[in-house]
C-alpha positions in Angstrom: 0.0 0.0 0.0 1.4 3.4 -1.0 1.3 6.0 1.8 2.5 9.5 2.5 3.6 10.5 6.0 4.3 14.0 7.1 6.5 15.0 10.1 8.1 18.0 11.6 5.2 20.1 12.7 5.1 21.7 16.1 4.9 25.0 18.0 7.2 27.8 17.1 7.4 31.6 17.8 6.9 34.2 15.1 10.0 34.7 13.2 11.2 31.1 13.8 11.7 28.2 11.4 10.5 24.7 11.0 11.3 22.0 8.4 8.5 19.6 7.4 9.2 16.3 5.6 6.9 13.9 3.8 8.0 10.4 2.8 6.2 8.2 0.3 6.5 4.5 1.1 5.2 1.2 -0.3 5.4 -0.4 -3.7 6.1 2.7 -5.9 6.9 2.8 -9.5 7.4 6.6 -9.7 6.7 9.8 -7.8 5.9 12.7 -10.1 4.8 16.1 -8.8 4.8 16.7 -5.0 3.0 19.5 -3.3 2.3 21.0 0.1 -1.1 22.3 1.1 -2.3 23.8 4.4 -5.6 24.3 6.1 -6.2 26.7 9.0 -9.1 26.0 11.4 -12.4 27.0 9.8 -10.8 27.8 6.4 -10.4 26.1 3.1 -7.4 24.0 2.1 -4.9 26.2 0.2 -2.1 25.2 -2.0 1.4 26.2 -0.7 4.1 24.9 -3.1 4.8 22.4 -5.8 8.0 20.7 -7.0 8.3 18.6 -10.1 10.4 15.4 -10.4 13.1 17.5 -12.0 13.1 20.1 -9.2 11.1 23.0 -10.8 9.3 24.8 -8.0 6.3 27.1 -7.6 5.0 28.9 -4.6 1.9 30.6 -3.4 2.3 34.4 -3.0 1.8 34.2 0.7 4.9 32.1 1.3 7.2 33.1 -1.6 10.6 34.2 -0.3 10.0 32.5 3.1 9.4 28.9 2.3 11.5 26.5 0.2 10.3 23.2 -1.2 12.8 20.5 -2.1 12.9 16.8 -2.7 15.2 13.7 -2.4 14.1 11.4 -5.2 16.0 8.3 -4.0 14.1 8.6 -0.7 10.8 9.6 -2.3 10.7 12.5 0.2 9.6 16.1 -0.1 10.6 18.9 2.3 9.2 22.3 3.2 11.7 24.6 4.9 9.6 27.4 6.5 11.5 30.5 7.6 10.3 33.8 9.1 7.1 32.2 10.2 4.0 34.3 11.0 1.0 33.6 13.1 -1.1 33.4 9.9 1.0 30.4 8.8 -0.7 28.4 11.6 -2.4 25.4 9.9 -2.4 21.7 9.3 0.1 21.1 6.5 -0.7 18.3 4.1 1.6 16.5 1.7 0.2 15.6 -1.7 1.8 13.6 -4.6 1.1 12.0 -7.9 2.4 8.5 -7.5 2.3 5.5 -9.8 2.3 2.3 -7.9 3.7 -1.1 -9.0 0.6 -2.4 -10.6 -0.2 -3.8 -14.0 -2.1 -0.7 -15.0 0.8 1.6 -14.1 -1.7 4.4 -13.6 -0.9 7.4 -11.4 -3.0 8.3 -8.4 -3.3 11.4 -6.2 -2.3 10.6 -2.6 -2.6 12.7 0.5 -0.8 12.4 3.9 -2.6 12.7 7.2 -1.3 16.2 7.9 1.0 17.7 10.5 0.1 20.7 12.7 2.1 23.9 12.6 1.3 26.5 15.3 3.1 29.9 15.2 2.7 32.0 18.3 2.9 35.8 18.3 
């Protein structure tokens, strides 16, 4: 079974930093685009950043210049380095990836992790 598992969330003061990680595990043929989303209490889930297999990145305006997405393809892992954190960054952060499992169909699916909570205090 293919799974995504986030880690690295926690409590941090405004201006501080956290590094999130998300590892894909299971019988995997390939991992294509990987993304981070976040959802604050009572709000919709918003896209944060994307990284392609080749390392091309895109960021939401709210985090551009402060967050960095990266990946380690041999480990099937994506990271989100979060610097200069603000209280408005408080949210559950979710990992998302297009993954092709080792099946006869070799068809990609959209997978989600369980989320990791980031709380930024003022």
